[in-house]
C-alpha positions in Angstrom: -86.1 9.7 59.2 -87.6 7.4 61.7 -86.0 4.0 62.3 -87.6 1.0 60.7 -89.1 -1.6 63.0 -89.3 -4.2 60.3 -86.2 -3.2 58.4 -84.7 -5.7 55.9 -81.4 -5.0 57.8 -82.9 -5.8 61.1 -84.3 -9.2 60.0 -81.9 -10.5 57.4 -83.2 -13.4 55.5 -81.8 -15.4 52.6 -82.7 -13.8 49.3 -82.6 -15.3 45.8 -80.6 -12.9 43.6 -80.9 -14.8 40.4 -79.0 -14.1 37.2 -82.4 -13.7 35.5 -83.4 -10.9 37.9 -80.0 -9.2 37.6 -80.3 -9.3 33.8 -83.9 -7.9 33.9 -82.8 -4.9 36.1 -79.4 -4.3 34.4 -80.2 -0.7 33.3 -78.3 2.5 33.4 -78.7 4.7 36.5 -77.1 7.1 39.0 -75.2 6.0 42.0 -76.9 8.7 44.1 -74.0 9.9 46.1 -76.1 13.1 45.8 -79.4 14.2 44.5 -79.6 16.0 42.1 -76.7 14.1 40.6 -73.5 15.8 39.5 -74.5 15.8 35.8 -77.2 18.3 36.7 -74.7 20.9 37.9 -74.7 24.1 35.9 -71.9 26.5 34.9 -74.0 29.5 36.0 -73.2 28.5 39.5 -69.7 29.9 40.4 -67.4 31.1 43.1 -69.7 33.9 44.4 -72.5 31.4 45.2 -70.1 29.0 46.9 -68.6 31.8 48.9 -72.1 32.7 50.1 -72.8 29.1 51.1 -69.6 29.0 53.1 -70.4 32.3 54.8 -73.8 31.1 55.7 -72.3 27.9 57.2 -69.9 30.0 59.2 -72.7 32.1 60.8 -75.0 29.1 61.2 -77.5 30.0 58.6 -78.3 27.8 55.6 -76.0 24.9 56.3 -77.2 21.3 56.9 -77.1 21.9 60.7 -74.8 24.9 61.2 -71.2 25.0 62.4 -72.1 22.9 65.4 -72.2 19.8 63.2 -68.6 18.7 62.2 -67.6 18.9 58.6 -66.4 16.2 56.2 -63.4 17.1 54.1 -62.4 15.5 50.8 -58.9 16.1 49.3 -58.3 15.1 45.7 -54.7 14.2 44.7 -54.8 13.6 40.9 -51.3 12.2 40.2 -50.5 8.6 39.3 -47.2 7.1 38.1 -48.8 4.8 35.6 -52.3 4.5 34.0 -54.7 1.7 34.8 -56.6 1.2 31.6 -60.0 0.7 33.3 -59.8 4.0 35.2 -62.4 6.8 34.9 -61.1 9.1 37.6 -59.8 12.6 37.2 -56.0 12.0 37.1 -52.6 13.2 35.8 -50.2 10.5 34.7 -46.6 11.4 35.4 -43.4 10.0 36.9 -42.2 13.6 37.7 -42.9 13.9 41.4 -41.8 17.5 41.4 -45.2 18.3 39.8 -46.8 17.8 43.2 -45.2 20.9 44.7 -47.0 23.6 42.7 -50.3 21.6 43.1 -49.8 21.5 46.9 -49.2 25.2 46.9 -52.5 25.7 45.1 -54.2 23.4 47.5 -53.0 25.4 50.5 -54.2 28.6 48.8 -57.7 27.0 48.4 -57.7 26.0 52.0 -56.9 29.6 53.0 -59.8 30.9 50.8 -62.3 28.4 52.1 -61.5 29.0 55.8 -61.6 32.7 55.3 -65.2 32.4 54.0 -66.1 30.1 56.9 -64.8 32.7 59.3 -62.4 30.5 61.4 -61.4 27.0 62.3 -64.4 24.6 62.1 -64.6 21.1 63.4 -63.9 18.1 61.1 -64.8 14.5 62.0 -64.3 12.9 58.6 -61.3 13.3 56.1 -60.8 11.4 52.9 -57.8 11.6 50.6 -58.7 10.3 47.1 -57.3 10.4 43.6 -55.5 9.5 41.5 -53.1 8.0 44.0 -52.7 10.1 47.2 -49.6 8.0 48.0 -48.0 9.5 44.9 -47.0 12.3 47.4 -43.9 11.7 49.5 -44.2 11.2 53.3 -43.0 14.7 53.9 -45.5 16.2 51.4 -48.4 14.3 53.0 -47.2 15.3 56.5 -47.0 19.0 55.4 -50.5 18.9 53.8 -52.0 17.3 57.0 -50.3 20.0 59.1 -51.9 22.7 56.9 -55.3 21.0 57.3 -54.9 20.8 61.1 -54.1 24.5 61.3 -57.2 25.3 59.2 -59.6 22.9 60.9 -60.1 21.3 64.3 -60.0 17.5 63.9 -62.0 15.6 66.5 -60.4 12.6 68.3 -61.8 9.3 67.0 -62.9 10.7 63.7 -62.7 8.8 60.4 -59.5 9.8 58.6 -59.0 7.7 55.4 -56.6 7.6 52.5 -56.8 5.6 49.3 -53.6 3.5 48.8 -52.1 2.0 45.7 -50.4 -1.1 47.0 -47.6 -0.7 44.5 -46.5 2.5 46.1 -46.6 1.6 49.7 -44.8 -0.8 52.1 -45.0 -1.4 55.8 -42.7 1.5 56.9 -44.8 3.9 54.7 -48.0 2.6 56.3 -46.5 3.4 59.7 -45.8 7.0 58.6 -49.4 7.3 57.4 -50.6 6.1 60.8 -48.3 8.6 62.4 -49.7 11.4 60.2 -53.2 10.6 61.7 -54.8 8.4 59.1 -56.7 5.5 60.7 -58.5 4.0 57.7 -57.1 2.6 54.5 -58.7 1.8 51.2 -56.6 -0.6 49.0 -57.1 -0.7 45.3 -57.0 -4.5 44.5 -59.4 -4.9 41.6 -58.4 -8.5 40.7 -55.7 -10.9 41.7 -55.4 -12.8 38.4 -52.1 -12.1 36.7 -53.6 -12.2 33.2 -56.4 -9.7 34.2 -53.8 -7.5 35.8 -51.7 -7.4 32.6 -54.8 -6.6 30.5 -55.6 -3.5 32.6 -51.9 -2.5 33.2 -52.0 -2.9 37.0 -49.7 -5.7 38.1 -49.6 -6.2 41.9 -49.1 -9.8 43.3 -51.5 -11.2 45.9 -48.6 -11.5 48.4 -47.9 -7.8 48.2 -51.5 -7.0 49.2 -51.6 -9.7 51.9 -48.4 -8.3 53.5 -49.8 -4.7 53.5 -53.1 -5.8 55.1 -51.2 -7.7 57.8 -48.9 -4.7 58.4 -52.0 -2.3 58.6 -53.5 -4.6 61.3 -50.3 -4.7 63.3 -50.2 -0.9 63.1 -53.7 -0.6 64.5 -55.7 0.9 61.6 -59.3 1.0 62.5 -60.7 -0.2 59.1 -59.3 -1.6 55.9 -61.3 -1.5 52.7 -60.5 -3.4 49.5 -61.9 -2.4 46.1 -62.7 -5.1 43.5 -64.0 -4.8 39.9 -65.9 -7.4 38.0 -66.3 -7.3 34.2 -62.6 -6.6 33.4 -60.9 -8.1 30.3 -59.8 -11.7 30.6 -61.9 -12.2 33.7 -63.8 -15.5 33.9 -66.2 -16.9 36.4 -63.5 -19.3 37.7 -60.8 -16.6 37.9 -63.0 -14.1 39.7 -64.2 -16.7 42.1 -60.5 -17.3 43.0 -60.0 -13.5 43.6 -63.1 -13.5 45.8 -61.9 -16.4 47.8 -58.4 -14.9 48.2 -59.7 -11.6 49.4 -62.1 -13.2 51.9 -59.2 -15.0 53.5 -57.5 -11.6 54.1 -60.8 -10.4 55.7 -60.7 -6.7 55.0 -63.4 -4.9 57.1 -65.1 -3.7 54.0 -65.3 -4.6 50.3 -66.4 -2.3 47.5 -67.4 -4.4 44.5 -67.7 -2.3 41.3 -68.9 -3.1 37.9 -66.5 -2.1 35.1 -68.2 0.3 32.7 -66.5 0.2 29.3 -66.9 3.8 27.9 -63.8 4.3 25.7 -65.4 7.3 23.9 -65.5 9.1 27.3 -62.4 7.8 29.0 -59.2 7.7 26.9 -57.3 5.0 28.8 -60.1 2.5 28.2 -59.2 2.6 24.5 -56.2 0.4 25.3 -58.5 -2.4 26.5 -59.4 -5.0 23.8 -63.2 -5.1 23.9 -63.0 -8.7 22.5 -61.4 -9.7 25.8 -64.3 -8.4 28.0 -66.5 -11.0 29.5 -70.0 -11.4 27.9 -72.9 -9.7 29.6 -74.3 -13.0 30.9 -70.9 -13.8 32.5 -70.8 -10.4 34.1 -74.2 -10.9 35.7 -73.2 -14.3 36.8 -70.0 -12.9 38.4 -72.1 -10.5 40.5 -74.5 -13.2 41.6 -71.5 -15.4 42.5 -69.8 -12.6 44.4 -73.0 -11.9 46.5 -73.1 -15.6 47.4 -69.4 -15.9 48.2 -69.2 -12.7 50.3 -72.3 -13.5 52.3 -71.0 -17.0 53.1 -67.7 -15.4 54.2 -69.5 -13.3 56.8 -70.0 -10.0 54.9 -73.3 -8.1 55.3 -74.6 -6.5 52.2 -74.8 -2.7 52.9 -76.3 -1.5 49.7 -75.4 -1.1 46.0 -71.9 -2.4 45.8 -70.7 -2.3 49.4 -70.2 -5.2 51.8 -68.9 -5.1 55.4 -68.1 -7.7 58.1 -70.9 -8.1 60.5 -69.1 -6.2 63.3 -67.9 -3.3 61.2 -69.4 0.1 62.1 -71.0 0.4 58.6 -72.8 -3.0 59.1 -73.9 -1.9 62.6 -75.1 1.4 61.3 -77.1 -0.4 58.6 -78.8 -2.7 61.2 -79.6 0.3 63.4 -81.0 2.5 60.6 -78.1 5.1 61.0 -76.6 4.8 57.5 -75.9 7.9 55.6 -74.6 8.7 52.1 -72.4 11.4 50.6 -70.0 11.9 47.7 -67.7 9.2 49.1 -70.5 6.7 49.3 -72.0 5.1 52.4 -71.0 6.6 55.8 -71.8 6.1 59.5 -71.5 9.9 60.1 -74.7 12.0 60.4 -75.7 14.2 57.4 -73.0 16.9 57.3 -71.6 19.5 55.1 -68.7 18.4 52.8 -65.8 20.6 51.8 -64.2 19.4 48.5 -60.6 20.5 48.0 -58.4 20.0 44.9 -59.0 19.7 41.2 -62.5 18.3 40.2 -63.4 17.9 43.9 -67.2 18.1 44.7 -68.6 19.6 47.9 -71.9 20.2 49.5 -72.7 23.0 51.9 -76.4 23.3 52.9 -78.5 23.5 49.8 -75.5 24.1 47.6 -73.5 21.6 45.5 -70.2 22.8 43.9 -67.5 21.3 41.8 -63.9 22.6 41.3 -62.4 23.1 37.9 -61.6 19.7 36.3 -58.4 20.6 34.6 -55.2 21.3 36.5 -54.5 24.4 34.6 -57.9 26.0 35.2 -57.8 25.0 38.9 -54.3 26.5 39.5 -55.1 29.6 37.4 -58.2 30.5 39.5 -56.3 30.1 42.7 -53.4 32.2 41.4 -56.0 35.0 40.8 -57.2 34.6 44.4 -60.5 33.0 43.4 -62.3 29.9 44.6 -61.8 27.4 41.7 -65.5 26.6 41.3 -66.4 25.5 37.7 -70.1 24.6 38.2 -72.6 23.7 40.8 -76.3 23.9 41.9 -78.5 25.6 44.4 -81.2 23.1 45.3 -84.9 24.0 44.8 -87.6 23.0 47.3 -88.5 20.0 45.1 -84.9 19.0 45.0 -84.7 19.0 48.8 -87.9 16.9 49.2 -86.7 14.3 46.6 -83.2 14.2 48.1 -84.7 13.3 51.5 -86.8 10.5 49.9 -84.0 9.1 47.7 -81.5 9.1 50.6 -84.1 7.4 52.8 -84.4 4.7 50.2 -80.7 4.4 49.7 -79.7 4.4 53.4 -82.6 3.3 55.6 -84.5 1.2 53.0 -87.7 2.9 54.0 -89.5 6.2 53.4 -91.5 7.3 56.4 -94.4 9.2 54.9 -95.2 11.2 58.1 -91.6 12.3 58.5 -91.5 13.7 55.0 -94.8 15.4 55.3 -93.9 17.1 58.6 -90.5 18.2 57.4 -91.6 19.6 54.0 -95.3 20.4 54.5 -96.5 18.3 51.6 -99.2 15.6 51.1 -96.9 12.7 50.2 -99.4 10.6 48.3 -100.6 13.5 46.2 -97.0 14.9 45.6 -95.7 11.5 44.6 -98.8 10.1 43.0 -97.1 9.2 39.7 -94.1 7.7 41.5 -96.2 5.5 43.7 -98.0 4.2 40.7 -94.7 3.5 39.0 -93.5 1.5 42.0 -96.3 -1.1 41.3 -94.0 -2.9 38.9 -91.3 -3.2 41.5 -93.8 -4.4 44.0 -94.8 -7.2 41.7 -91.1 -8.1 41.4 -90.8 -8.4 45.2 -88.4 -5.4 45.5 -90.7 -3.0 47.3 -93.7 -3.1 49.7 -96.1 -0.2 49.9 -97.4 0.2 53.5 -99.9 2.5 55.0 -97.2 4.7 56.6 -94.4 4.3 54.1 -92.5 2.7 51.3 -90.2 -0.2 52.3 -87.4 -1.8 50.4 -87.5 -5.6 50.8 -84.4 -7.8 51.5 -84.3 -8.6 47.8 -84.9 -5.0 46.9 -81.7 -3.9 48.7 -79.7 -5.5 45.8 -81.5 -3.2 43.3 -81.8 -0.1 45.5 -80.7 2.2 42.7 -83.6 1.1 40.5 -86.0 2.0 43.4 -84.5 5.4 44.0 -84.6 6.2 40.3 -88.4 6.3 40.4 -88.2 9.5 42.6 -85.6 11.2 40.4 -87.6 14.0 38.7 -84.7 14.8 36.3 -84.3 11.2 35.2 -88.0 10.6 34.7 -88.3 13.9 32.7 -85.7 13.2 30.1 -85.3 9.4 30.3 -81.6 9.8 29.2 -80.4 7.0 31.4 -77.6 6.2 29.1 -75.7 9.1 30.6 -74.9 6.8 33.6 -73.2 3.6 34.3 -75.2 0.4 34.4 -76.7 -0.7 37.7 -75.1 -4.2 37.2 
């Protein structure tokens, strides 16, 4: 995708993100960490198809750019000592740390099977440990798992090696051991600093604890610190959330992920412990987002897209300004489009035109590996139309512009004819000031960046075909 000369990121201007506009566009929609989205995966796709994709990657055929382009690796650690009531992640709640050992044995077996299909040690430039709580593992267990990964893959110096950290399970000495193991990026689960909100969601962690960890991480030289926040939680008010925002900005994490709480107790059992009567009303939730955008911008954070903010000097903000932003199953990234190997229960991967997801239950995952099989539960082989639309949607989500000529040359289509219905549908977003239709492309305006999911949804053939948008979380 060509870089944008008049990108909204290149010429940032003040935009009026009003509560009225937020309310108008508060619809359900995908987050587009992939296209097609994971809910479109099918069970007809299994271990044989994934093995074929890995083999093609190993020989340089069919992958995003062959084995010469470094891999990304995601490792899912599902265990948590206690449940956070808002959580919608795939997790196992237990205080029995011995349960990690058989899981780690299965993970090592999966790594062996994957590398066997790849045909040798391939280069990795991005690693992310997520969960659950990866810091549920002991220092020795983490070190052993990292050693296994280093034997299986070649990690490039200066790569991005991140781990999600539950502040309640880590202190400064543990951070030092994480740094020693090779992690250079941290993501801290903060959510909210208000004690009443923390009690309501069963996640009590004082501000001072987080502040001490951030200071320790900086002293240890971690390249980047991310903090996760959630708005729309029970007992949150505009005043209390403003205080959380002001406190987090004084700590100056390099990046802030600001998520909207989606209350779906019918799908996520822990959420049934939340008293729905304590949730803020819809208008307050919208006002919280508008306030957060204002507070974070005034504190020196650039808006990256969707729910991500970064300090002006952060590599993610620089990539946004330079048109080098990318997106994968972990969200926005500075790394070029690359294949992603997902390891662990429920992990999602992408190799070339293949998407795959591991078994979601611990039993099914371990059983498959005990039989010597890749633990794939479902996936998708992308069609030509999927590939065209993926390129368009990722251009919208990452560069804020679709260059018509680039798409036409890459996929041998007449863009205006192929997307005639979509261009017509964009007219409403043009009237709202979110999009500009130019002679050579479709451009997201500075205001449109705050609603980029709504713009991308126009090009989603599956979504437009069935209109079942209630399957997703709300944009706001």
